[in-house]
C-alpha positions as CSV (number, residue, x, y, z in Angstrom):
1,M,0.0,0.0,0.1
2,N,1.3,3.1,-1.1
3,A,1.5,6.2,1.8
4,I,-0.5,9.0,1.3
5,C,0.6,12.3,3.4
6,H,-2.2,14.2,4.1
7,F,-1.6,17.8,5.5
8,P,-3.7,19.3,8.2
9,S,-5.6,22.2,6.4
10,I,-3.9,25.8,7.0
11,R,-5.6,27.8,9.5
12,K,-3.6,30.7,10.0
13,A,-3.0,34.3,7.9
14,V,-0.8,37.2,7.8
15,I,-2.0,40.0,6.1
16,L,0.7,43.2,5.1
17,S,-1.3,45.9,5.6
18,A,1.5,48.5,6.3
19,G,1.8,50.4,3.4
20,K,0.0,54.1,2.7
21,G,-0.6,53.1,-1.1
22,S,0.9,56.6,-2.1
23,R,0.2,55.7,-5.7
24,L,-3.4,55.8,-4.9
25,M,-3.6,59.6,-3.9
26,P,-5.8,61.2,-3.4
27,L,-7.8,58.5,-2.2
28,T,-5.2,57.4,0.4
29,A,-4.3,60.9,1.5
30,D,-6.3,60.0,5.0
31,R,-6.9,56.4,5.1
32,P,-4.6,53.5,4.4
33,K,-4.8,51.8,1.0
34,C,-6.4,48.0,3.1
35,L,-9.4,50.8,4.2
36,L,-10.5,51.6,0.9
37,D,-14.2,51.4,0.0
38,M,-14.8,48.5,-2.2
39,S,-18.9,48.7,-2.6
40,G,-19.6,49.4,0.5
41,R,-17.0,47.4,2.4
42,S,-13.3,48.0,2.8
43,L,-10.7,46.0,1.1
44,L,-9.3,44.6,4.1
45,D,-13.1,43.6,5.2
46,R,-13.1,41.4,2.2
47,Q,-10.0,40.1,2.6
48,I,-10.9,38.8,5.9
49,D,-14.2,37.8,4.7
50,A,-12.7,35.6,2.3
51,L,-10.5,33.6,4.7
52,E,-13.0,33.2,6.9
53,A,-15.4,31.4,4.7
54,S,-12.1,29.3,3.5
55,G,-11.8,28.0,7.3
56,I,-9.1,30.6,8.4
57,T,-9.0,31.0,12.3
58,E,-6.6,32.9,12.8
59,I,-5.6,36.4,11.1
60,V,-2.6,38.5,12.1
61,V,-2.5,42.3,10.0
62,V,0.7,43.5,9.9
63,T,-0.2,47.8,10.2
64,G,1.8,51.1,9.5
65,F,0.4,54.1,8.1
66,G,-2.9,54.4,9.4
67,D,-2.5,52.1,12.1
68,R,-4.9,53.4,14.7
69,L,-7.7,53.4,11.8
70,V,-7.2,49.4,11.1
71,R,-7.1,48.8,14.7
72,E,-10.5,50.6,15.1
73,R,-12.0,48.9,12.1
74,M,-11.1,45.5,13.3
75,E,-12.6,46.1,16.9
76,A,-15.8,47.4,15.5
77,R,-15.9,44.5,13.0
78,P,-18.6,41.8,14.4
79,Q,-16.8,38.6,15.7
80,G,-16.8,35.8,13.0
81,L,-14.9,32.7,12.9
82,A,-11.2,33.8,13.0
83,D,-9.8,36.0,15.8
84,I,-7.8,38.8,14.5
85,R,-5.2,40.9,16.2
86,T,-2.7,43.3,14.8
87,I,1.0,43.6,14.7
88,F,2.3,47.3,14.4
89,N,5.4,48.0,11.7
90,P,7.2,51.3,12.9
91,F,9.8,51.0,9.9
92,Y,6.6,51.5,7.4
93,H,7.6,54.7,6.1
94,V,11.1,53.6,5.4
95,A,10.7,49.7,4.8
96,D,9.2,47.8,2.2
97,N,7.2,44.8,3.0
98,L,10.0,42.5,3.7
99,G,10.4,44.7,6.7
100,S,6.5,43.8,7.4
101,V,7.3,40.2,7.2
102,W,10.5,40.3,9.8
103,M,8.2,42.0,12.1
104,A,5.6,39.3,11.9
105,R,8.3,36.5,11.8
106,D,7.4,34.9,15.3
107,E,3.6,34.3,13.2
108,F,5.6,31.5,11.2
109,D,5.2,28.9,14.0
110,T,2.7,27.1,12.2
111,D,1.4,26.5,8.5
112,L,0.1,29.7,7.4
113,L,-1.2,32.0,4.1
114,L,0.7,35.2,3.4
115,L,-1.2,37.4,1.6
116,N,-0.8,41.2,0.3
117,G,-2.7,43.9,1.5
118,D,-3.9,44.9,-1.9
119,T,-4.8,41.6,-3.1
120,L,-8.3,41.3,-3.8
121,V,-9.4,37.6,-3.4
122,T,-12.4,35.4,-3.0
123,A,-13.2,32.5,-0.6
124,D,-13.2,30.2,-3.7
125,L,-9.4,31.3,-4.8
126,V,-8.5,30.9,-1.2
127,R,-10.3,27.4,-0.8
128,R,-8.1,26.5,-4.0
129,V,-4.8,27.6,-2.7
130,V,-5.2,25.9,1.0
131,R,-6.1,22.8,-0.6
132,G,-3.7,23.1,-3.5
133,A,-0.4,24.0,-1.5
134,K,2.6,21.9,-1.4
135,R,4.9,20.7,1.3
136,G,7.3,23.7,1.3
137,I,6.5,27.3,-0.1
138,T,3.7,27.7,-2.7
139,V,3.2,31.0,-4.9
140,T,-0.3,31.4,-6.1
141,I,0.4,32.4,-10.0
142,D,-2.1,33.7,-13.0
143,R,-1.4,33.8,-16.7
144,K,-2.6,36.8,-19.1
145,N,-1.6,37.4,-22.6
146,S,0.9,40.3,-21.6
147,Y,2.4,41.6,-18.8
148,D,3.6,45.3,-17.7
149,S,6.6,46.7,-16.3
150,D,4.7,46.4,-12.4
151,D,3.4,42.9,-12.5
152,M,5.6,40.5,-10.4
153,K,6.7,38.2,-13.2
154,V,6.9,34.5,-12.8
155,E,9.2,32.1,-14.4
156,E,8.5,28.5,-14.0
157,K,9.0,25.0,-15.1
158,D,6.8,21.9,-14.5
159,G,5.1,23.7,-11.3
160,V,8.4,24.9,-9.9
161,L,9.7,28.4,-9.3
162,K,12.7,29.2,-11.2
163,R,12.8,33.3,-10.7
164,I,10.3,36.1,-9.3
165,G,10.5,39.6,-10.1
166,K,9.5,42.7,-11.9
167,T,12.3,42.9,-14.1
168,L,12.5,39.4,-15.7
169,T,12.1,40.0,-19.5
170,A,9.2,38.9,-21.7
171,E,10.9,35.3,-22.6
172,Q,11.9,34.5,-19.1
173,T,7.8,35.4,-18.1
174,D,5.5,32.5,-17.8
175,A,2.8,34.2,-15.3
176,E,2.5,36.5,-12.7
177,S,2.3,36.6,-8.7
178,I,-0.9,37.4,-7.3
179,G,0.6,38.3,-3.9
180,L,-0.6,34.9,-1.8
181,L,1.4,32.2,-0.8
182,A,1.4,29.2,1.6
183,F,3.8,27.8,3.6
184,R,3.8,24.6,5.2
185,H,6.5,22.8,7.4
186,D,10.0,23.2,6.6
187,G,9.0,26.1,4.2
188,R,8.3,28.2,7.1
189,N,12.1,28.1,8.6
190,A,13.8,28.0,5.0
191,F,12.0,31.3,4.5
192,M,12.3,32.4,7.8
193,N,15.9,32.6,7.5
194,T,16.2,33.9,4.4
195,V,14.5,36.6,5.6
196,E,16.6,37.3,8.4
197,Q,19.8,37.1,6.3
198,L,18.3,39.7,3.8
199,M,17.2,42.1,6.8
200,H,21.1,41.8,7.8
201,E,21.9,43.8,4.6
202,S,22.4,47.2,3.5
203,Q,19.4,47.4,1.5
204,G,17.3,44.9,3.7
205,T,14.7,47.1,4.8
206,T,14.0,48.4,1.3
207,S,13.3,45.0,-0.4
208,W,10.4,43.5,-1.5
209,Y,9.6,40.0,0.0
210,L,9.4,38.3,-2.9
211,K,13.5,38.9,-3.1
212,A,13.7,36.4,-0.7
213,I,11.5,33.8,-2.5
214,D,13.5,34.3,-5.3
215,A,16.6,33.9,-3.4
216,L,15.6,30.8,-2.2
217,A,14.4,29.3,-4.8
218,Q,17.9,28.9,-6.4
219,T,18.5,26.1,-3.8
220,Y,15.3,25.2,-2.1
221,P,12.2,23.6,-4.3
222,V,9.7,26.4,-4.2
223,S,6.3,25.7,-6.1
224,V,3.8,27.2,-8.0
225,L,-0.2,26.9,-8.1
226,S,-2.0,28.2,-10.9
227,I,-5.5,29.8,-10.1
228,E,-6.1,30.4,-14.2
229,G,-10.3,31.1,-13.9
230,E,-10.6,32.6,-10.7
231,E,-11.2,36.1,-10.1
232,W,-8.8,38.4,-8.2
233,A,-7.4,42.0,-8.3
234,E,-4.5,43.9,-7.4
235,V,-5.0,47.4,-6.2
236,D,-2.3,50.0,-6.8
237,F,-3.1,52.8,-9.0
238,P,-6.7,54.7,-9.3
239,Q,-7.6,52.6,-12.3
240,D,-7.2,49.7,-10.5
241,Y,-9.3,51.2,-7.7
242,E,-12.1,51.5,-10.0
243,A,-11.8,48.0,-11.5
244,A,-11.8,46.6,-8.2
245,S,-14.9,48.2,-7.1
246,R,-16.8,47.2,-10.2
247,L,-15.8,43.2,-9.6
248,T,-16.7,43.8,-5.9
249,A,-20.2,45.4,-7.1
250,Q,-20.4,42.0,-9.4
251,W,-19.8,39.9,-6.5
252,D,-22.2,41.3,-4.4
253,L,-24.5,41.2,-6.9
254,R,-24.2,37.4,-7.2
255,H,-25.4,37.2,-3.6
256,A,-28.8,38.6,-4.5
257,P,-31.5,36.0,-5.8
258,E,-32.3,36.4,-9.4
259,G,-35.7,38.2,-9.9
260,K,-36.0,40.5,-7.1
261,W,-36.1,43.9,-6.7
262,T,-33.1,46.2,-6.4
263,A,-34.0,48.4,-3.4
264,V,-32.2,51.9,-3.4
265,V,-32.6,54.0,-0.5
266,L,-31.9,57.9,-0.5
267,A,-29.9,58.8,2.3
268,G,-28.2,61.9,1.4
269,E,-28.4,65.4,2.5
270,R,-29.5,68.9,1.2
271,P,-26.6,71.0,0.2
272,E,-27.1,73.5,3.3
273,G,-27.5,70.4,5.7
274,D,-30.4,68.9,7.6
275,M,-32.5,71.3,10.2
276,L,-33.6,68.0,11.8
277,A,-29.8,66.3,11.9
278,R,-28.7,69.8,13.4
279,Q,-31.2,70.0,16.3
280,L,-30.7,66.4,17.5
281,G,-26.8,66.3,17.0
282,V,-26.2,63.8,14.5
283,P,-24.1,63.9,11.8
284,A,-26.8,63.0,8.9
285,K,-30.9,62.8,9.3
286,A,-30.6,59.2,8.5
287,L,-29.0,58.9,12.2
288,S,-31.8,60.5,13.8
289,P,-32.4,58.2,16.6
290,I,-35.8,56.2,16.8
291,C,-36.9,54.0,19.8
292,G,-32.8,53.7,20.3
293,E,-31.8,53.1,16.5
294,P,-30.8,54.9,14.0
295,M,-33.9,55.7,11.6
296,V,-32.0,54.2,8.7
297,N,-31.7,51.0,10.8
298,H,-35.3,50.3,10.5
299,V,-35.8,51.3,6.8
300,L,-32.8,48.7,6.0
301,R,-34.3,45.8,8.2
302,S,-37.5,45.9,6.9
303,L,-36.3,46.2,3.2
304,L,-34.0,43.2,4.2
305,D,-37.1,41.1,5.4
306,A,-39.0,42.0,2.6
307,A,-39.3,38.9,0.0
308,E,-39.4,40.7,-2.9
309,V,-36.3,42.7,-2.4
310,G,-32.8,40.9,-3.6
311,R,-30.2,43.6,-3.2
312,I,-30.1,47.2,-1.5
313,V,-28.1,49.9,-2.6
314,I,-27.4,53.0,-0.1
315,L,-26.8,56.7,-1.9
316,A,-25.2,59.5,-0.1
317,Q,-23.3,61.8,-0.6
318,D,-20.5,60.7,2.3
319,M,-20.8,57.0,3.5
320,D,-18.5,57.8,6.7
321,R,-21.1,59.9,7.9
322,L,-23.4,57.1,8.3
323,R,-20.8,54.9,10.0
324,T,-21.5,55.0,14.2
325,P,-21.5,51.8,16.4
326,K,-25.1,51.1,15.6
327,T,-24.8,51.0,11.9
328,E,-21.5,49.4,11.3
329,W,-23.7,46.2,10.9
330,I,-24.9,47.1,7.7
331,W,-21.2,46.9,6.2
332,H,-21.1,43.6,7.0
333,E,-24.8,42.8,5.1
334,K,-23.6,41.2,1.8
335,R,-27.1,42.3,0.6
336,I,-26.0,45.9,0.9
337,A,-24.2,48.2,-1.0
338,F,-23.2,51.6,-1.5
339,R,-23.1,54.5,-4.2
340,D,-22.0,58.4,-3.5
341,S,-25.3,60.4,-4.5
342,G,-24.9,63.0,-7.0
343,G,-26.2,66.4,-7.2
344,S,-30.1,65.6,-7.0
345,I,-32.3,62.5,-6.5
346,S,-33.2,62.2,-10.0
347,Q,-29.3,62.5,-11.3
348,S,-28.4,60.3,-8.7
349,I,-30.5,57.5,-9.8
350,A,-30.6,57.9,-13.4
351,S,-26.7,57.2,-13.1
352,I,-26.7,54.1,-11.8
353,A,-30.3,52.4,-12.5
354,G,-30.0,49.5,-14.9
355,S,-26.4,49.1,-14.1
356,A,-24.7,45.8,-12.6
357,E,-24.5,46.9,-9.4
358,V,-28.3,48.4,-9.9
359,P,-30.1,46.2,-11.9
360,W,-33.7,46.6,-13.0
361,P,-36.6,46.6,-11.4
362,I,-35.7,49.0,-8.7
363,L,-37.7,50.1,-5.6
364,V,-36.6,53.6,-4.3
365,T,-37.8,55.1,-0.7
366,T,-36.1,56.8,1.6
367,A,-33.9,56.5,5.1
368,D,-36.5,58.6,6.7
369,H,-39.3,56.3,6.7
370,P,-38.8,54.3,9.7
371,L,-42.3,52.9,9.9
372,L,-42.0,51.2,6.7
373,T,-42.8,47.1,6.6
374,P,-41.9,44.3,4.7
375,E,-45.9,44.3,4.4
376,M,-45.9,47.7,3.2
377,V,-43.3,46.5,0.4
378,S,-45.3,43.6,-0.5
379,E,-48.5,45.4,-1.0
380,F,-47.0,48.5,-2.7
381,L,-44.6,46.1,-5.1
382,A,-47.8,43.6,-5.9
383,E,-49.5,46.9,-7.5
384,A,-45.9,47.9,-9.1
385,S,-45.9,44.9,-11.6
386,R,-48.4,46.3,-13.8
387,S,-47.0,49.3,-14.7
388,D,-43.4,51.0,-15.8
389,V,-43.8,53.5,-13.1
390,T,-45.8,53.1,-9.9
391,V,-45.8,55.7,-7.2
392,G,-46.9,55.0,-3.4
393,M,-49.2,57.2,-2.2
394,V,-52.0,56.9,0.9
395,K,-55.5,59.0,1.2
396,Q,-56.2,61.7,3.2
397,E,-59.1,59.9,5.1
398,T,-56.9,56.9,5.5
399,V,-54.0,58.8,7.8
400,M,-56.0,61.5,9.4
401,G,-58.6,58.7,10.4
402,A,-55.8,57.0,12.9
403,Y,-53.4,60.0,13.2
404,P,-56.0,63.4,12.8
405,D,-53.2,65.7,14.6
406,T,-50.4,65.0,11.9
407,R,-49.6,67.2,9.3
408,R,-48.5,65.9,6.2
409,T,-47.9,67.6,2.6
410,W,-51.3,66.9,0.4
411,L,-51.7,66.6,-3.1
412,H,-55.7,67.3,-4.2
413,F,-57.4,65.7,-7.1
414,E,-60.9,64.6,-8.2
415,D,-61.0,61.4,-6.2
416,G,-59.7,63.2,-3.2
417,A,-56.2,64.1,-1.3
418,F,-53.1,62.0,-1.3
419,S,-50.0,61.8,0.7
420,G,-46.8,60.4,-0.6
421,A,-45.4,57.3,0.7
422,N,-41.8,57.7,-0.3
423,L,-42.4,54.3,-2.2
424,F,-41.5,54.4,-6.3
425,A,-40.9,51.6,-8.4
426,L,-39.3,51.5,-12.0
427,S,-39.4,48.6,-13.7
428,S,-37.2,48.8,-16.7
429,A,-35.0,50.8,-19.1
430,R,-38.1,52.3,-20.4
431,V,-38.5,54.7,-17.6
432,E,-35.2,56.4,-18.5
433,P,-37.6,59.7,-20.1
434,A,-39.1,59.9,-16.4
435,L,-36.1,59.8,-15.0
436,A,-35.0,62.9,-17.3
437,L,-38.2,64.3,-16.9
438,W,-38.0,64.4,-13.0
439,A,-34.6,65.8,-12.9
440,E,-36.7,69.1,-14.5
441,A,-39.6,68.8,-11.9
442,E,-37.8,67.8,-8.8
443,R,-38.3,70.9,-7.2
444,D,-42.0,70.7,-7.5
445,R,-42.6,67.3,-6.5
446,K,-44.9,68.6,-3.8
447,K,-47.1,71.1,-6.1
448,A,-49.5,68.8,-8.0
449,F,-49.8,71.6,-10.9
450,R,-46.4,72.5,-10.9
451,L,-45.5,69.3,-11.3
452,F,-48.4,68.1,-14.1
453,W,-47.1,71.4,-16.0
454,H,-44.3,69.4,-17.1
455,F,-46.3,67.0,-18.7
456,G,-48.4,69.9,-20.6
457,P,-50.6,72.5,-19.8
458,R,-54.0,70.4,-20.6
459,L,-52.8,68.0,-17.8
460,A,-51.4,71.0,-15.5
461,F,-54.8,72.8,-15.9
462,R,-57.3,69.4,-15.3
463,A,-55.0,69.0,-11.9
464,I,-55.4,72.4,-10.7
465,T,-59.1,72.3,-11.2
466,R,-59.2,69.1,-9.7
467,T,-61.3,67.6,-12.8
468,I,-58.8,64.3,-13.1
469,S,-58.4,61.5,-10.9
470,F,-55.0,61.1,-9.5
471,D,-54.7,57.8,-11.0
472,D,-55.9,59.0,-14.6
473,A,-53.6,62.4,-14.3
474,L,-50.5,59.7,-13.6
475,E,-51.8,57.4,-16.5
476,Q,-51.9,60.4,-18.9
477,A,-48.7,61.8,-17.9
478,G,-47.1,58.5,-18.6
479,R,-48.6,58.3,-21.9
480,N,-47.3,61.6,-22.7
481,I,-43.8,60.4,-22.6
482,G,-44.2,56.8,-23.8
483,L,-44.8,54.6,-20.8
484,T,-47.5,53.3,-18.1
485,A,-47.6,54.9,-14.6
486,H,-49.9,54.2,-12.1
487,L,-51.1,54.9,-8.8
488,A,-50.7,52.4,-5.9
489,L,-52.7,53.4,-2.7
490,L,-51.3,51.9,0.4
491,S,-53.7,50.8,3.0
492,E,-51.8,51.6,6.2
493,P,-51.9,55.3,7.5
494,E,-48.2,54.7,8.8
495,A,-46.8,54.0,5.1
496,A,-47.4,58.3,4.7
497,V,-45.6,58.9,7.8
498,D,-41.8,60.0,7.3
499,V,-39.5,62.0,9.6
500,D,-38.5,65.6,8.3
501,K,-39.0,67.5,12.0
502,V,-39.1,67.1,15.5
503,S,-43.0,66.5,15.8
504,D,-42.7,63.4,13.0
505,L,-40.1,61.9,15.2
506,N,-42.2,62.2,18.5
507,L,-45.2,60.9,16.6
508,V,-43.4,57.9,15.1
509,E,-41.7,57.5,18.5
510,R,-45.3,57.4,20.1
511,I,-46.8,54.8,17.1
512,M,-43.9,52.5,18.1
513,R,-43.8,52.5,21.7
514,R,-47.7,52.1,22.2
515,A,-48.1,49.1,20.3
516,V,-50.0,50.2,17.4
517,Y,-47.8,47.5,15.3
518,Q,-50.0,45.0,17.7
519,D,-50.1,41.3,15.7
520,D,-54.1,41.8,14.8
521,G,-53.4,40.2,11.7
522,A,-53.7,43.6,9.6
523,V,-51.2,44.7,6.7
524,G,-48.2,46.0,8.2
525,R,-48.8,45.4,11.6
526,R,-46.4,43.6,14.2
527,S,-45.7,43.8,18.1
528,E,-43.9,46.8,19.6
529,V,-41.4,44.7,21.0
530,D,-40.2,42.8,17.8
531,H,-40.4,46.3,15.9
532,I,-37.9,47.9,18.3
533,S,-35.6,45.3,18.8
534,A,-35.6,44.2,15.4
């Protein structure tokens, strides 16, 4: 019987994240490269996610520039599979990554992965390396048609590394290193002995650790493992960052079930700032506290619970302003992504609608709608399936019958007065003319006559004289620009209650606290305890 050697699975990883990333300026002016946002989550978070999903239970991050920011980020990260700690490299401003490896020399006491801090990988890729790593040292490689001067080029023969470096000629080059290595058994000691030797040389601190691999390969068998077909990215330049952001958005999109709605949550601020946020002393209106939770949390959790919603995209001018201990969970929810908002709501939506990150159909709502429930979403989207554009509204008698003291903005038509539910459905690319018109009409969205004037004087006249129903007005407005548009009337009065001022906030808190949401079988109702603890 032939003896088969089974290596224990690798459970440890070291990430080299000490560098500043000066070639990415100005993106890295105030943060290290590893904390750059990649579709709503940092590069480092995505690396850790991939490692944990591959069975890694111990992760060591070597820090340098922005050490405090990295440590704070790691402390705020929810506990996952891996224990995470940091090692500070005080020589980061004068040393290259060989110095970072030397600072982590004591970590090479067991089999481990060594990952560059600017290499974006998937869990599938990491698992492939863990499974395929040979005894000793394994360099992960990929192949392409041509290589540039910045690629860490590889010469190999029959799976054994011959040379590695940026200066290899085209004739020598067979592949490139992706910045992920595996060390097993005696390979750990062989590598660290070579690192120690190089660190004693005059140029040691300014060397790449792959210089040690190149030197070692002349006397020690270093294996290569091709991961051709896997997705990864290296982030060195602004164009790399843009490409990596698009790639991560595509990865996230795959987590959203097909055939679902993409929910876009508007969480931006007016150019002059928000009065309510100033009154409450919070950085952004979306963080207004409702029953101990930031307002945006209530909205997002309802959308996540809605069966029809697959992916959620938050639009805001500055996502960092929304990041607090109570909203940190958002950055780790795989179904949520972030996009910068433009100069107006319509411009922001038009710039992303129908993209790979924000596919049709699209549900638009706002971060100031904390009484939104999954049932409201379901009721609205059931109506939205029959037209290109659907607008959610609540009739005046429905709202005032439940909350007679509330003050809402009312749009008056032949069939009554209506208040908006901050719910809009956009079914396909057919709505692009409506988005363009929305940009023109945005300032008039709360004034029926001015709003419908953008669709022609006849329709505006009928709106101001109240000789047309709201649904007919929407339908005619849609026909004027070549699409179908309809009104969706919502049955719950709370659907019309958003938070623009302190009195609104107080009303919402009263609604939640006095158990209006008792489980009585009505659409959209749930217990106060469930709602507050959600």
